[in-house]
HTML snippet that shows the backbone in 3Dmol.js (N, CA, C, O; Angstrom):
<script src="https://3Dmol.org/build/3Dmol-min.js"></script>
<div id="view" style="width:600px;height:400px;position:relative"></div>
<script>
const pdb = `
ATOM      1  N   MET A   1      43.695   5.027 -27.869  1.00  0.00           N
ATOM      2  CA  MET A   1      42.435   5.582 -28.266  1.00  0.00           C
ATOM      3  C   MET A   1      41.334   4.520 -28.258  1.00  0.00           C
ATOM      4  O   MET A   1      40.251   4.745 -27.717  1.00  0.00           O
ATOM      5  N   ILE A   2      41.615   3.380 -28.853  1.00  0.00           N
ATOM      6  CA  ILE A   2      40.638   2.295 -28.886  1.00  0.00           C
ATOM      7  C   ILE A   2      40.406   1.758 -27.474  1.00  0.00           C
ATOM      8  O   ILE A   2      39.283   1.389 -27.131  1.00  0.00           O
ATOM      9  N   LEU A   3      41.435   1.713 -26.669  1.00  0.00           N
ATOM     10  CA  LEU A   3      41.308   1.237 -25.292  1.00  0.00           C
ATOM     11  C   LEU A   3      40.390   2.151 -24.483  1.00  0.00           C
ATOM     12  O   LEU A   3      39.591   1.659 -23.686  1.00  0.00           O
ATOM     13  N   LYS A   4      40.483   3.456 -24.667  1.00  0.00           N
ATOM     14  CA  LYS A   4      39.606   4.400 -23.973  1.00  0.00           C
ATOM     15  C   LYS A   4      38.154   4.210 -24.406  1.00  0.00           C
ATOM     16  O   LYS A   4      37.247   4.306 -23.579  1.00  0.00           O
ATOM     17  N   LEU A   5      37.928   3.948 -25.665  1.00  0.00           N
ATOM     18  CA  LEU A   5      36.578   3.722 -26.169  1.00  0.00           C
ATOM     19  C   LEU A   5      35.993   2.442 -25.576  1.00  0.00           C
ATOM     20  O   LEU A   5      34.825   2.421 -25.188  1.00  0.00           O
ATOM     21  N   ILE A   6      36.777   1.394 -25.502  1.00  0.00           N
ATOM     22  CA  ILE A   6      36.319   0.134 -24.913  1.00  0.00           C
ATOM     23  C   ILE A   6      36.008   0.333 -23.432  1.00  0.00           C
ATOM     24  O   ILE A   6      35.010  -0.194 -22.940  1.00  0.00           O
ATOM     25  N   GLN A   7      36.842   1.083 -22.713  1.00  0.00           N
ATOM     26  CA  GLN A   7      36.579   1.352 -21.301  1.00  0.00           C
ATOM     27  C   GLN A   7      35.276   2.148 -21.131  1.00  0.00           C
ATOM     28  O   GLN A   7      34.498   1.880 -20.215  1.00  0.00           O
ATOM     29  N   PHE A   8      35.046   3.110 -22.002  1.00  0.00           N
ATOM     30  CA  PHE A   8      33.834   3.916 -21.934  1.00  0.00           C
ATOM     31  C   PHE A   8      32.590   3.063 -22.184  1.00  0.00           C
ATOM     32  O   PHE A   8      31.600   3.192 -21.465  1.00  0.00           O
ATOM     33  N   ILE A   9      32.629   2.208 -23.179  1.00  0.00           N
ATOM     34  CA  ILE A   9      31.509   1.309 -23.477  1.00  0.00           C
ATOM     35  C   ILE A   9      31.283   0.346 -22.312  1.00  0.00           C
ATOM     36  O   ILE A   9      30.140   0.078 -21.940  1.00  0.00           O
ATOM     37  N   PHE A  10      32.352  -0.165 -21.745  1.00  0.00           N
ATOM     38  CA  PHE A  10      32.239  -1.065 -20.598  1.00  0.00           C
ATOM     39  C   PHE A  10      31.609  -0.341 -19.405  1.00  0.00           C
ATOM     40  O   PHE A  10      30.790  -0.921 -18.693  1.00  0.00           O
ATOM     41  N   LEU A  11      31.983   0.913 -19.186  1.00  0.00           N
ATOM     42  CA  LEU A  11      31.402   1.706 -18.108  1.00  0.00           C
ATOM     43  C   LEU A  11      29.905   1.917 -18.323  1.00  0.00           C
ATOM     44  O   LEU A  11      29.123   1.827 -17.377  1.00  0.00           O
ATOM     45  N   ILE A  12      29.509   2.197 -19.554  1.00  0.00           N
ATOM     46  CA  ILE A  12      28.087   2.373 -19.873  1.00  0.00           C
ATOM     47  C   ILE A  12      27.319   1.089 -19.614  1.00  0.00           C
ATOM     48  O   ILE A  12      26.207   1.136 -19.088  1.00  0.00           O
ATOM     49  N   VAL A  13      27.880  -0.048 -19.969  1.00  0.00           N
ATOM     50  CA  VAL A  13      27.219  -1.342 -19.742  1.00  0.00           C
ATOM     51  C   VAL A  13      27.065  -1.594 -18.240  1.00  0.00           C
ATOM     52  O   VAL A  13      26.009  -2.047 -17.797  1.00  0.00           O
ATOM     53  N   ILE A  14      28.086  -1.311 -17.467  1.00  0.00           N
ATOM     54  CA  ILE A  14      28.022  -1.531 -16.012  1.00  0.00           C
ATOM     55  C   ILE A  14      26.954  -0.629 -15.387  1.00  0.00           C
ATOM     56  O   ILE A  14      26.185  -1.085 -14.540  1.00  0.00           O
ATOM     57  N   VAL A  15      26.897   0.630 -15.787  1.00  0.00           N
ATOM     58  CA  VAL A  15      25.881   1.551 -15.260  1.00  0.00           C
ATOM     59  C   VAL A  15      24.488   1.068 -15.641  1.00  0.00           C
ATOM     60  O   VAL A  15      23.578   1.115 -14.814  1.00  0.00           O
ATOM     61  N   TYR A  16      24.304   0.607 -16.865  1.00  0.00           N
ATOM     62  CA  TYR A  16      23.007   0.099 -17.301  1.00  0.00           C
ATOM     63  C   TYR A  16      22.581  -1.111 -16.463  1.00  0.00           C
ATOM     64  O   TYR A  16      21.424  -1.204 -16.054  1.00  0.00           O
ATOM     65  N   VAL A  17      23.503  -2.027 -16.210  1.00  0.00           N
ATOM     66  CA  VAL A  17      23.190  -3.211 -15.406  1.00  0.00           C
ATOM     67  C   VAL A  17      22.812  -2.808 -13.985  1.00  0.00           C
ATOM     68  O   VAL A  17      21.856  -3.346 -13.428  1.00  0.00           O
ATOM     69  N   LEU A  18      23.540  -1.878 -13.396  1.00  0.00           N
ATOM     70  CA  LEU A  18      23.233  -1.431 -12.037  1.00  0.00           C
ATOM     71  C   LEU A  18      21.868  -0.753 -11.961  1.00  0.00           C
ATOM     72  O   LEU A  18      21.105  -1.006 -11.029  1.00  0.00           O
ATOM     73  N   VAL A  19      21.553   0.102 -12.929  1.00  0.00           N
ATOM     74  CA  VAL A  19      20.261   0.793 -12.938  1.00  0.00           C
ATOM     75  C   VAL A  19      19.122  -0.207 -13.106  1.00  0.00           C
ATOM     76  O   VAL A  19      18.104  -0.093 -12.424  1.00  0.00           O
ATOM     77  N   SER A  20      19.270  -1.167 -13.985  1.00  0.00           N
ATOM     78  CA  SER A  20      18.214  -2.159 -14.175  1.00  0.00           C
ATOM     79  C   SER A  20      18.067  -3.044 -12.939  1.00  0.00           C
ATOM     80  O   SER A  20      16.954  -3.443 -12.593  1.00  0.00           O
ATOM     81  N   PHE A  21      19.169  -3.350 -12.277  1.00  0.00           N
ATOM     82  CA  PHE A  21      19.103  -4.145 -11.045  1.00  0.00           C
ATOM     83  C   PHE A  21      18.354  -3.381  -9.955  1.00  0.00           C
ATOM     84  O   PHE A  21      17.529  -3.963  -9.251  1.00  0.00           O
ATOM     85  N   ILE A  22      18.628  -2.108  -9.811  1.00  0.00           N
ATOM     86  CA  ILE A  22      17.919  -1.288  -8.819  1.00  0.00           C
ATOM     87  C   ILE A  22      16.440  -1.184  -9.176  1.00  0.00           C
ATOM     88  O   ILE A  22      15.587  -1.222  -8.290  1.00  0.00           O
ATOM     89  N   ARG A  23      16.131  -1.054 -10.453  1.00  0.00           N
ATOM     90  CA  ARG A  23      14.737  -0.991 -10.895  1.00  0.00           C
ATOM     91  C   ARG A  23      14.002  -2.300 -10.563  1.00  0.00           C
ATOM     92  O   ARG A  23      12.845  -2.269 -10.143  1.00  0.00           O
ATOM     93  N   ILE A  24      14.665  -3.437 -10.750  1.00  0.00           N
ATOM     94  CA  ILE A  24      14.072  -4.731 -10.427  1.00  0.00           C
ATOM     95  C   ILE A  24      13.809  -4.842  -8.923  1.00  0.00           C
ATOM     96  O   ILE A  24      12.765  -5.348  -8.511  1.00  0.00           O
ATOM     97  N   ILE A  25      14.742  -4.377  -8.112  1.00  0.00           N
ATOM     98  CA  ILE A  25      14.575  -4.437  -6.660  1.00  0.00           C
ATOM     99  C   ILE A  25      13.359  -3.618  -6.233  1.00  0.00           C
ATOM    100  O   ILE A  25      12.573  -4.072  -5.401  1.00  0.00           O
ATOM    101  N   PHE A  26      13.195  -2.417  -6.792  1.00  0.00           N
ATOM    102  CA  PHE A  26      12.050  -1.589  -6.435  1.00  0.00           C
ATOM    103  C   PHE A  26      10.735  -2.196  -6.904  1.00  0.00           C
ATOM    104  O   PHE A  26       9.729  -2.093  -6.201  1.00  0.00           O
ATOM    105  N   SER A  27      10.719  -2.823  -8.068  1.00  0.00           N
ATOM    106  CA  SER A  27       9.480  -3.448  -8.543  1.00  0.00           C
ATOM    107  C   SER A  27       9.109  -4.652  -7.685  1.00  0.00           C
ATOM    108  O   SER A  27       7.928  -4.900  -7.445  1.00  0.00           O
ATOM    109  N   ILE A  28      10.105  -5.401  -7.222  1.00  0.00           N
ATOM    110  CA  ILE A  28       9.830  -6.528  -6.323  1.00  0.00           C
ATOM    111  C   ILE A  28       9.278  -6.015  -4.999  1.00  0.00           C
ATOM    112  O   ILE A  28       8.338  -6.595  -4.456  1.00  0.00           O
ATOM    113  N   GLY A  29       9.848  -4.940  -4.478  1.00  0.00           N
ATOM    114  CA  GLY A  29       9.350  -4.353  -3.238  1.00  0.00           C
ATOM    115  C   GLY A  29       7.928  -3.844  -3.378  1.00  0.00           C
ATOM    116  O   GLY A  29       7.121  -3.995  -2.461  1.00  0.00           O
ATOM    117  N   LYS A  30       7.616  -3.245  -4.512  1.00  0.00           N
ATOM    118  CA  LYS A  30       6.264  -2.737  -4.744  1.00  0.00           C
ATOM    119  C   LYS A  30       5.259  -3.876  -4.808  1.00  0.00           C
ATOM    120  O   LYS A  30       4.193  -3.795  -4.199  1.00  0.00           O
ATOM    121  N   SER A  31       5.587  -4.936  -5.539  1.00  0.00           N
ATOM    122  CA  SER A  31       4.652  -6.063  -5.646  1.00  0.00           C
ATOM    123  C   SER A  31       4.513  -6.778  -4.305  1.00  0.00           C
ATOM    124  O   SER A  31       3.428  -7.258  -3.977  1.00  0.00           O
ATOM    125  N   ALA A  32       5.590  -6.857  -3.527  1.00  0.00           N
ATOM    126  CA  ALA A  32       5.496  -7.482  -2.209  1.00  0.00           C
ATOM    127  C   ALA A  32       4.608  -6.654  -1.290  1.00  0.00           C
ATOM    128  O   ALA A  32       3.850  -7.210  -0.495  1.00  0.00           O
ATOM    129  N   GLY A  33       4.695  -5.341  -1.390  1.00  0.00           N
ATOM    130  CA  GLY A  33       3.834  -4.477  -0.591  1.00  0.00           C
ATOM    131  C   GLY A  33       2.369  -4.640  -0.958  1.00  0.00           C
ATOM    132  O   GLY A  33       1.507  -4.649  -0.080  1.00  0.00           O
ATOM    133  N   GLU A  34       2.079  -4.770  -2.250  1.00  0.00           N
ATOM    134  CA  GLU A  34       0.697  -4.969  -2.688  1.00  0.00           C
ATOM    135  C   GLU A  34       0.160  -6.305  -2.196  1.00  0.00           C
ATOM    136  O   GLU A  34      -0.989  -6.392  -1.763  1.00  0.00           O
ATOM    137  N   ILE A  35       0.979  -7.340  -2.259  1.00  0.00           N
ATOM    138  CA  ILE A  35       0.558  -8.657  -1.781  1.00  0.00           C
ATOM    139  C   ILE A  35       0.305  -8.610  -0.282  1.00  0.00           C
ATOM    140  O   ILE A  35      -0.671  -9.184   0.200  1.00  0.00           O
ATOM    141  N   ASN A  36       1.176  -7.930   0.459  1.00  0.00           N
ATOM    142  CA  ASN A  36       1.013  -7.817   1.899  1.00  0.00           C
ATOM    143  C   ASN A  36      -0.268  -7.068   2.236  1.00  0.00           C
ATOM    144  O   ASN A  36      -0.971  -7.450   3.172  1.00  0.00           O
ATOM    145  N   ARG A  37      -0.589  -6.011   1.499  1.00  0.00           N
ATOM    146  CA  ARG A  37      -1.826  -5.262   1.721  1.00  0.00           C
ATOM    147  C   ARG A  37      -3.051  -6.139   1.474  1.00  0.00           C
ATOM    148  O   ARG A  37      -4.020  -6.087   2.232  1.00  0.00           O
ATOM    149  N   LYS A  38      -3.004  -6.947   0.406  1.00  0.00           N
ATOM    150  CA  LYS A  38      -4.135  -7.821   0.104  1.00  0.00           C
ATOM    151  C   LYS A  38      -4.321  -8.873   1.190  1.00  0.00           C
ATOM    152  O   LYS A  38      -5.451  -9.185   1.565  1.00  0.00           O
ATOM    153  N   ILE A  39      -3.226  -9.419   1.695  1.00  0.00           N
ATOM    154  CA  ILE A  39      -3.317 -10.421   2.760  1.00  0.00           C
ATOM    155  C   ILE A  39      -3.886  -9.796   4.027  1.00  0.00           C
ATOM    156  O   ILE A  39      -4.708 -10.414   4.704  1.00  0.00           O
ATOM    157  N   ASP A  40      -3.456  -8.572   4.357  1.00  0.00           N
ATOM    158  CA  ASP A  40      -4.002  -7.886   5.526  1.00  0.00           C
ATOM    159  C   ASP A  40      -5.497  -7.636   5.368  1.00  0.00           C
ATOM    160  O   ASP A  40      -6.258  -7.790   6.323  1.00  0.00           O
ATOM    161  N   GLU A  41      -5.918  -7.254   4.173  1.00  0.00           N
ATOM    162  CA  GLU A  41      -7.333  -7.006   3.927  1.00  0.00           C
ATOM    163  C   GLU A  41      -8.143  -8.297   4.078  1.00  0.00           C
ATOM    164  O   GLU A  41      -9.233  -8.284   4.651  1.00  0.00           O
ATOM    165  N   ILE A  42      -7.613  -9.401   3.568  1.00  0.00           N
ATOM    166  CA  ILE A  42      -8.300 -10.691   3.703  1.00  0.00           C
ATOM    167  C   ILE A  42      -8.412 -11.077   5.172  1.00  0.00           C
ATOM    168  O   ILE A  42      -9.462 -11.546   5.612  1.00  0.00           O
ATOM    169  N   ASN A  43      -7.341 -10.883   5.931  1.00  0.00           N
ATOM    170  CA  ASN A  43      -7.380 -11.216   7.356  1.00  0.00           C
ATOM    171  C   ASN A  43      -8.377 -10.343   8.100  1.00  0.00           C
ATOM    172  O   ASN A  43      -9.087 -10.839   8.975  1.00  0.00           O
ATOM    173  N   ARG A  44      -8.449  -9.049   7.774  1.00  0.00           N
ATOM    174  CA  ARG A  44      -9.430  -8.168   8.415  1.00  0.00           C
ATOM    175  C   ARG A  44     -10.846  -8.609   8.091  1.00  0.00           C
ATOM    176  O   ARG A  44     -11.717  -8.580   8.960  1.00  0.00           O
ATOM    177  N   ASN A  45     -11.091  -9.023   6.833  1.00  0.00           N
ATOM    178  CA  ASN A  45     -12.428  -9.481   6.454  1.00  0.00           C
ATOM    179  C   ASN A  45     -12.788 -10.763   7.189  1.00  0.00           C
ATOM    180  O   ASN A  45     -13.940 -10.944   7.584  1.00  0.00           O
ATOM    181  N   ARG A  46     -11.831 -11.647   7.375  1.00  0.00           N
ATOM    182  CA  ARG A  46     -12.106 -12.886   8.102  1.00  0.00           C
ATOM    183  C   ARG A  46     -12.416 -12.605   9.561  1.00  0.00           C
ATOM    184  O   ARG A  46     -13.331 -13.203  10.128  1.00  0.00           O
ATOM    185  N   GLN A  47     -11.664 -11.700  10.176  1.00  0.00           N
ATOM    186  CA  GLN A  47     -11.895 -11.384  11.584  1.00  0.00           C
ATOM    187  C   GLN A  47     -13.249 -10.703  11.771  1.00  0.00           C
ATOM    188  O   GLN A  47     -13.955 -11.006  12.733  1.00  0.00           O
ATOM    189  N   SER A  48     -13.624  -9.800  10.885  1.00  0.00           N
ATOM    190  CA  SER A  48     -14.926  -9.152  11.014  1.00  0.00           C
ATOM    191  C   SER A  48     -16.043 -10.152  10.739  1.00  0.00           C
ATOM    192  O   SER A  48     -17.131 -10.030  11.301  1.00  0.00           O
ATOM    193  N   GLY A  49     -15.791 -11.132   9.887  1.00  0.00           N
ATOM    194  CA  GLY A  49     -16.787 -12.172   9.632  1.00  0.00           C
ATOM    195  C   GLY A  49     -17.008 -13.048  10.848  1.00  0.00           C
ATOM    196  O   GLY A  49     -18.137 -13.457  11.118  1.00  0.00           O
ATOM    197  N   LYS A  50     -15.947 -13.342  11.586  1.00  0.00           N
ATOM    198  CA  LYS A  50     -16.089 -14.140  12.799  1.00  0.00           C
ATOM    199  C   LYS A  50     -16.864 -13.386  13.864  1.00  0.00           C
ATOM    200  O   LYS A  50     -17.680 -13.981  14.568  1.00  0.00           O
ATOM    201  N   LYS A  51     -16.624 -12.086  13.996  1.00  0.00           N
ATOM    202  CA  LYS A  51     -17.351 -11.289  14.970  1.00  0.00           C
ATOM    203  C   LYS A  51     -18.821 -11.207  14.605  1.00  0.00           C
ATOM    204  O   LYS A  51     -19.677 -11.256  15.489  1.00  0.00           O
ATOM    205  N   GLY A  52     -19.132 -11.085  13.326  1.00  0.00           N
ATOM    206  CA  GLY A  52     -20.519 -10.971  12.886  1.00  0.00           C
ATOM    207  C   GLY A  52     -21.285 -12.262  13.042  1.00  0.00           C
ATOM    208  O   GLY A  52     -22.502 -12.221  13.228  1.00  0.00           O
ATOM    209  N   SER A  53     -20.634 -13.401  12.974  1.00  0.00           N
ATOM    210  CA  SER A  53     -21.335 -14.674  13.071  1.00  0.00           C
ATOM    211  C   SER A  53     -21.586 -15.085  14.507  1.00  0.00           C
ATOM    212  O   SER A  53     -22.188 -16.133  14.740  1.00  0.00           O
ATOM    213  N   ALA A  54     -21.147 -14.298  15.478  1.00  0.00           N
ATOM    214  CA  ALA A  54     -21.321 -14.644  16.886  1.00  0.00           C
ATOM    215  C   ALA A  54     -22.665 -14.192  17.413  1.00  0.00           C
ATOM    216  O   ALA A  54     -22.881 -14.215  18.625  1.00  0.00           O
ATOM    217  N   GLY A  55     -23.595 -13.774  16.526  1.00  0.00           N
ATOM    218  CA  GLY A  55     -24.918 -13.374  16.973  1.00  0.00           C
ATOM    219  C   GLY A  55     -25.089 -11.869  17.021  1.00  0.00           C
ATOM    220  O   GLY A  55     -26.119 -11.388  17.495  1.00  0.00           O
ATOM    221  N   ASN A  56     -24.136 -11.127  16.556  1.00  0.00           N
ATOM    222  CA  ASN A  56     -24.228  -9.672  16.570  1.00  0.00           C
ATOM    223  C   ASN A  56     -24.889  -9.140  15.311  1.00  0.00           C
ATOM    224  O   ASN A  56     -25.021  -7.925  15.163  1.00  0.00           O
ATOM    225  N   GLY A  57     -25.299  -9.983  14.426  1.00  0.00           N
ATOM    226  CA  GLY A  57     -25.878  -9.565  13.155  1.00  0.00           C
ATOM    227  C   GLY A  57     -24.804  -9.504  12.091  1.00  0.00           C
ATOM    228  O   GLY A  57     -23.613  -9.421  12.390  1.00  0.00           O
ATOM    229  N   SER A  58     -25.242  -9.547  10.845  1.00  0.00           N
ATOM    230  CA  SER A  58     -24.259  -9.504   9.766  1.00  0.00           C
ATOM    231  C   SER A  58     -23.806  -8.077   9.542  1.00  0.00           C
ATOM    232  O   SER A  58     -24.570  -7.133   9.742  1.00  0.00           O
ATOM    233  N   ASP A  59     -22.573  -7.927   9.132  1.00  0.00           N
ATOM    234  CA  ASP A  59     -21.953  -6.631   8.855  1.00  0.00           C
ATOM    235  C   ASP A  59     -21.970  -5.712  10.064  1.00  0.00           C
ATOM    236  O   ASP A  59     -21.994  -4.490   9.912  1.00  0.00           O
ATOM    237  N   ASN A  60     -21.957  -6.274  11.246  1.00  0.00           N
ATOM    238  CA  ASN A  60     -21.921  -5.516  12.498  1.00  0.00           C
ATOM    239  C   ASN A  60     -23.048  -4.499  12.574  1.00  0.00           C
ATOM    240  O   ASN A  60     -22.850  -3.400  13.090  1.00  0.00           O
ATOM    241  N   SER A  61     -24.240  -4.850  12.063  1.00  0.00           N
ATOM    242  CA  SER A  61     -25.378  -3.942  12.112  1.00  0.00           C
ATOM    243  C   SER A  61     -26.173  -4.201  13.388  1.00  0.00           C
ATOM    244  O   SER A  61     -26.129  -5.290  13.959  1.00  0.00           O
ATOM    245  N   VAL A  62     -26.898  -3.178  13.818  1.00  0.00           N
ATOM    246  CA  VAL A  62     -27.687  -3.261  15.044  1.00  0.00           C
ATOM    247  C   VAL A  62     -29.148  -3.321  14.660  1.00  0.00           C
ATOM    248  O   VAL A  62     -29.625  -2.517  13.859  1.00  0.00           O
ATOM    249  N   ILE A  63     -29.863  -4.285  15.239  1.00  0.00           N
ATOM    250  CA  ILE A  63     -31.289  -4.423  14.997  1.00  0.00           C
ATOM    251  C   ILE A  63     -32.013  -4.053  16.296  1.00  0.00           C
ATOM    252  O   ILE A  63     -31.792  -4.662  17.342  1.00  0.00           O
ATOM    253  N   GLU A  64     -32.868  -3.055  16.205  1.00  0.00           N
ATOM    254  CA  GLU A  64     -33.612  -2.635  17.385  1.00  0.00           C
ATOM    255  C   GLU A  64     -34.982  -3.289  17.360  1.00  0.00           C
ATOM    256  O   GLU A  64     -35.668  -3.281  16.338  1.00  0.00           O
ATOM    257  N   LEU A  65     -35.375  -3.858  18.499  1.00  0.00           N
ATOM    258  CA  LEU A  65     -36.655  -4.534  18.622  1.00  0.00           C
ATOM    259  C   LEU A  65     -37.443  -3.931  19.772  1.00  0.00           C
ATOM    260  O   LEU A  65     -36.874  -3.504  20.777  1.00  0.00           O
ATOM    261  N   ASP A  66     -38.778  -3.901  19.611  1.00  0.00           N
ATOM    262  CA  ASP A  66     -39.642  -3.482  20.704  1.00  0.00           C
ATOM    263  C   ASP A  66     -39.839  -4.637  21.671  1.00  0.00           C
ATOM    264  O   ASP A  66     -39.329  -5.735  21.447  1.00  0.00           O
ATOM    265  N   LYS A  67     -40.570  -4.392  22.737  1.00  0.00           N
ATOM    266  CA  LYS A  67     -40.779  -5.440  23.747  1.00  0.00           C
ATOM    267  C   LYS A  67     -41.581  -6.621  23.177  1.00  0.00           C
ATOM    268  O   LYS A  67     -41.319  -7.764  23.551  1.00  0.00           O
ATOM    269  N   ASN A  68     -42.536  -6.377  22.295  1.00  0.00           N
ATOM    270  CA  ASN A  68     -43.375  -7.457  21.802  1.00  0.00           C
ATOM    271  C   ASN A  68     -42.865  -8.079  20.503  1.00  0.00           C
ATOM    272  O   ASN A  68     -43.546  -8.926  19.926  1.00  0.00           O
ATOM    273  N   GLN A  69     -41.679  -7.677  20.030  1.00  0.00           N
ATOM    274  CA  GLN A  69     -41.103  -8.257  18.827  1.00  0.00           C
ATOM    275  C   GLN A  69     -40.039  -9.271  19.209  1.00  0.00           C
ATOM    276  O   GLN A  69     -39.476  -9.216  20.302  1.00  0.00           O
ATOM    277  N   TYR A  70     -39.776 -10.181  18.312  1.00  0.00           N
ATOM    278  CA  TYR A  70     -38.682 -11.152  18.509  1.00  0.00           C
ATOM    279  C   TYR A  70     -37.971 -11.384  17.195  1.00  0.00           C
ATOM    280  O   TYR A  70     -38.517 -11.137  16.120  1.00  0.00           O
ATOM    281  N   LYS A  71     -36.778 -11.851  17.297  1.00  0.00           N
ATOM    282  CA  LYS A  71     -35.934 -12.048  16.122  1.00  0.00           C
ATOM    283  C   LYS A  71     -35.719 -13.540  15.922  1.00  0.00           C
ATOM    284  O   LYS A  71     -35.369 -14.248  16.866  1.00  0.00           O
ATOM    285  N   VAL A  72     -35.925 -14.025  14.701  1.00  0.00           N
ATOM    286  CA  VAL A  72     -35.688 -15.419  14.376  1.00  0.00           C
ATOM    287  C   VAL A  72     -34.541 -15.462  13.392  1.00  0.00           C
ATOM    288  O   VAL A  72     -34.588 -14.819  12.343  1.00  0.00           O
ATOM    289  N   GLU A  73     -33.510 -16.218  13.727  1.00  0.00           N
ATOM    290  CA  GLU A  73     -32.354 -16.317  12.831  1.00  0.00           C
ATOM    291  C   GLU A  73     -32.373 -17.636  12.111  1.00  0.00           C
ATOM    292  O   GLU A  73     -31.482 -17.914  11.308  1.00  0.00           O
TER     293      GLU A  73
END
`;
const viewer = $3Dmol.createViewer("view");
viewer.addModel(pdb, "pdb");
viewer.setStyle({}, {cartoon: {color: "spectrum"}});
viewer.zoomTo();
viewer.render();
</script>
């Protein structure tokens, strides 16, 4: 009788450890995904910044000028 109770408690402990381990794995995956998204966003901002500094205007905006106007940067 006591042996069955000890086995049952041991089984509960093993299930608890497995569930917490799986929960930790999912939380690590979630945080890694968030970090990856932030890095991608930073890289996109850097690439758009390089394109904008090549003389195309800031924020990829278009400036229309008449024949007698000129742009000074």
